[in-house]
N, C-alpha and C positions, 0 to 999 in steps of 0.2 A: 839209571841215575846219570845226569849230565852235569857238567860244571856250572851250568846256569841255575841249578836248584839252589845253591848257596847264595847266589847273587840276585835271584829273581823272586819277587813275591807276587802271588796272583790274587786279584780281586774280582769276583764274579758278581755282577750287578743283578739283583733279583727283580728289580722293577718295583713299581708302586702297586696300586690296587688291581692292575691288570684288567681294566675296563674293557679293552678290546677283545680279550678272551673270555669275558663274562658270557654265560654262567659257569663255565669250567673253573673260574677263579672265585665262585661264590663261597666255597668252603676250604679253598687252599690257595697258597701263594702261587704266582706264575711259574717259578721254577719246579714246583711240585706237580704240575699238570702231567698226567700220563702221556707217554709217547709210544706209538706202535703197539699198544696193548700190553706192554711189558715194562718199559723203562719210564723215567721221569725226565722232563726237559733239562733239568740240572745235570743229568748223567752225561749229556753231550759234551759241555765244556770241561767237566771234571775228567772225563775219559781222555779227552784231547790233552790235558795237562799231564795226566799220568803217563800217557804214551810219549810225551815229550820230555819226560824226566823231571817235571815240576811237581813237587809234592807239598808245597806250603801254600794252602788255598783258603781264602776267606770268602764267604758267601754273604752278600748284604741283602737284607730284606726287612719289611716293616708291616706287612699285612698277612694274616692267616698263615703264620709260619709254623704251626704245631706239626702238620704232616711233613713239612720239609725237614724239620728238626728230627723227626723220627726216622725218616728215610736216610738222612746223612749219618745219623748215629748207628744205624743198623747195617749200612753199606760200606763205609769207607773206614777201614782199620789198617793202622800201620804197626809194624813190629817195634819192639822196644829199642832196637838198634837204629831206628830211623828218626829223623826229625820232622817227618811228614805229618800233615794234619789237613782235614777239611773241616772248617769251623764256621758256624753261623754267627753273624754279627747283626742282631736286630736293632732297629731304631729304638732309642730309649731316651728318657729325660735325664739331664745331667745339671749340675750347677751352671754350666756354661750355656746350656740351650735346653728348652723344653718344647722344641718344634719337631715335626716330622722331617724326613728328608725332603728338601725342596727340588732335588734334581740329582743327576748322576754324580756330578763333582761334589755337590753338597753332601751327598751320602758318604763319600770317601772322607771329606773334611770332618764330618761329625764323628766318624769312628777312628780317626787318625791316632787318637791316644792308644788304641789297641794295636795298631799296625806299625806306628812309628818306632816302637822299641825293638822291632824285629830287625835282623841284620839283612839288608838288601841294598842293591845298587840301582836296579831297575824294578818298576812295578808294571805288571801286565794287567790291563783292565779288559774284562770280557763281559759279554751279555749272557743272560740266562735263558733266552728264547729264540735261539738260532739252531738250525740243523745243518751241520757241516763236519768235515774231518780235516784237521790241520795240524801240521808239525810246527809248534810255536818256536822251536829252536831256529828254524830258517828265518823266521821273522826277527828274532832276537839277534841273530848274526848280522842280518841286514842293518838293523838298527845301529850295531856297533861299527860296522864297516863305513857307514855314512857318517859316523861320529854325530849322530842325531841327538837333539835334546828330547824331541817328541817324535814318535812314528805312528802313523795311521794306516791300518790295514784296509785296503780298498778292493772292490771288484767292479768289473765292467757291467753296466746296466742299460737297459733299453729305454726308449722314449716313455713307454707307458709307466714303468716303475721309477723313473728318475725323480719324480716329485716326492717320493717317500724317503729319499736319502739326503744326506749332506753330501753335496757335490764338490769336487776338488778340481782346481787348476794347478798344474805342476809344470816345472821347467824341464829341460832335457836331462837333468841329473836326478829327477824324482822329487825335488824340493817343492813343497806346496807354497804357492804365493796367494791363493784365494780359496776361501771355503764358505759355502752357503748352505744352511740347513733347510731342507725340504722346500726348494724354490718352486714358484709357479711356472707355467709354460714360458712366459715371456722372460722371467728372470734366468731360466736355465739355458737359454739359447747360446750365451757366450762360453758356456762350460762344455760344449760339444767338442770332442777331440777324436783323433784317429787312434783308437786303442790298439791297433796292430803294432804301434811303436812299443807297446809294452809286452809283446809276445803272443797276442792273440792272432789266429788265422784271419785273413782278410775278410772272408765271408762272415765270420762271427763278429768281427770288429764292426762291420757295417750295421749289424743288428743291435749292437750294444756300444753306442758312441759316447757314453758318460762314465766318469769314475766316481763311484759312490762309496762313501764311508761305511764300513761294516760294523762300526761301533766297537772296534778292537784297537786298543791303544797301548803304546809303551811310553812311559815317562822315566827319565832319569830322576833319581831321589831328590836332588837339589831343585830340579825344575818343578817337580810335583809339589814340593813344599811352597815354593814361590807362587805358583798359580793358584794354590788353595788358600793361602793366608795373606798374600799381599792385597788381594781384592776378594773379600768374602762374598760379594754380590754376584760373583760368577758361579751360577748354580749348576749349569749343565755343561758336560764336556763338548758336545756337538754344537750347541747353540751359542755357548759363551766362550769356554776356555780355548778351544782350538782356534777360532777366528781371532781372538784376542792375542794369541801367542805367535801368530805369523810374523809380526814385525820384529819381535824381540828374540825369537828363538829359531833354531834350525829344526824345522818340521818337515819330515819326509813321508812319502807314501810307499807302501809295500803292496804290490798287486798280487791278489790271490786268484788263480785260474781255475780252481776246483769248484765243485758244487757247494753252494752256500744259499740258505733260504732263511729269511726272517719268518718265523711262525708265531708272530705276536697277535694275529687276528684269527677269528674263527674260520674265515675262508681259507687263509694261507695255512693254518694248522690242519684243517680237513684235507686240503689238496696234497700237502706234503706227506701226510700220513698214507693217504690212498696211493700215492705215487710209489710207495714202497712195495705195492702188490703187483706192479708191472713185471713182465718177464725180464726186462732189462732196466731196473729202477735207476733213477739219476743219483740216488744215494744208496750204497750197498751196505746192508746190515751184516751180510756174511763176509765180512773182511777177515782174511786169514790171520793177520798179525796186529790189527788195531781194532778189536771189538769195542762195543759200548759196554761199559761196566754198569751193573745195577745190583740190587739186593738179590741174594740167593734165597729162594723160597722152598726149594726141595719138593716141588709139586710132582705129581704123577704125570705120565704122558696123557695127552688128550685121547678120549674115547669117541670115535665117530662111527655111528651106526646107520647103515643104509642111506647115506646122504650123498647129494651131488655138490661138489665143491670145485670152483674154478677161480684161479688168480686171487688166492686168499692167503693171508697169514694167520695161522692158528696157533695160539700161544698154549703154554702148559696148563694142565688141570682142567680142561674143558670137557663137557659132556654134550655131544651133538646128536640128536635123534631124528632120522628120517627128514631132513631139512635140505633146503637148497640155499647155497651161499655163493655169491658172485662178487668179485672185486671188492673184498672187504677185509678188515682186520678184526680178528676176534680175540679179545683180551683174556687175561688170566682168569681161570675159574668160571668162564662163561657157561651158562646152561641154556641150551636152545632146544625147545621141545618139538614134538612131532608136527610136521606140516608147516613149519616156519619157513618164511622166505626173506632173505636178507641180501640186498644188493647195494653196492656203492656206499657202504656205511662203516662207521667206526664204532665198534663195541669195546668199551674200555674195561669190561670184565667186572670182577667182584673182589672184595677183600676177604670174603669168607664163603663157606659153603652153607646151603640150607641143611638144617638138622631135621631128623625125622620128627614129625608132628608139628612142623613149623606152620602156623596159620597161613591161608592162602594169600592174604594181603601182605604178608611179610616174606613171601618166597621170592627170591631174586632170580632173574633170568627172563627169557623170552618164552611166552606162553604158546600153546598149540595154535597152529593156523594163523599166526600173526604175520603181517607183512611190514618190512622196514626198508625203505629206500631213501638214499641221500640224507642220512641222519647220523648224529652222534649220540650214542646211549652212554651216559656217565655211569660210574660204578654203582653197584648194588641196587640198580633200578629193577622194579617189578613191572613187566609189560604183561598184561593179561592175555586171555585167549581172544582170537579173532580181532585183534587190534590192527589198525592200518595206520602207519606213520610214513607219509610221503609228501606232505605239504600239498594236498590236493588243490587248495585255493591259490597255489603259486604266490604266497605271501612272501615279501622280502624280509620284513621284520615284524615280529609279534611277541608280546609278553603275555602268557597265560595268567589270568587273574589269581589262580591258585598256586602259581609258581612251580608247576610241575614241569613245564617245558617252555622254551623260548625258540623263536625263529630268528636267525641272524644271517643275512645275505642269502636267504632261501634255503638254509640248512636248519632243519629241526634238531634242537639239542635237548634231550631228556636229562634233567638235572640229577645229581647224585642223590640216591636213596628215594627217588620218586616212585609213586605208585600210579600206574596207568590202568584203569579198570577194563574189564572185558568189554569188547565190541566198540571201544572208543575209536574215533577217526580223527586224525590230526593232518 
């Protein structure tokens, strides 16, 4: 527990429909999307909060929130001597408004009646679709040392990724004097800086010459209330609130030098997950003192029979028979049958086991002699025998008319609960 817990409230933004992660968000909200075959995306910011001694956490969402509600309720429990909580605030109609959240700032505005009565001096705003490990106490201390009204956490980004960020211009003290959300190539030229001045090694600074907002903010209470209610047309923190605040408030940037990855698209999600299989991954799941917390399922250890496995993460409760697995993540309760070949793929596992006598079409898992390459297999999918999933036609995007699978950025995504019949080729 830190002194900041009594003074700081945390709000995690769950996002909207999650179109960029579709079809993984077809049946669940973005924060509930599985990560590394074991966790959920929401577990990352919540775990960071708990390791930072921050235990008063609201999660804002408005689409497909049932599975997220279940996960939060089953995972995060605090004893009766703590004032800690992790609570879902879903969009809802009120006398004052019958609209959905119109943006990140509007989401906080619409639920303010629930968070305004809490005791806090600063509010920490986080996103629910990033992979990183961070001690928020350092950020909060920086905010107080600078006597900032608003602080924006930033990272150094390269030319290729700069167009996906809100870019910052800062003075020698770290105060932000210009902010532009997702600029084009011409617009971002004036934002190029020598990031070695912020502590990056010179070689690294040359590769990453921009300061990009990570979507992590601290607001003092009085400032938050002013920016939310003096101008209700400011819907989004990045697009509207931060740029509009630069003239009137002290807005500072805090540079994070550690690994951070936005996993809000299928490609980014896929690559971030598979990077965890590397011998020296950029993000370490095996952290000795700051693990990612998630729901405890009390599953048996995985059973692996006469199989060849290299550079894989095998989660609990799996049964793998005489198969070849390479550079892949195998999720909880995965069943992989004889002769299967899986490479460069993400299997999200299953919510339950097959029972004896389960009809063939309802049996979940990977069938005999099936081949899966460069794919995401969502939960509870049935992949029949002799199936080939490797995007043989090299399609970039495709929607299956029967909605069993989609191709996004060249990656085949088999939807949750899908049935892929024997001998099918995708």
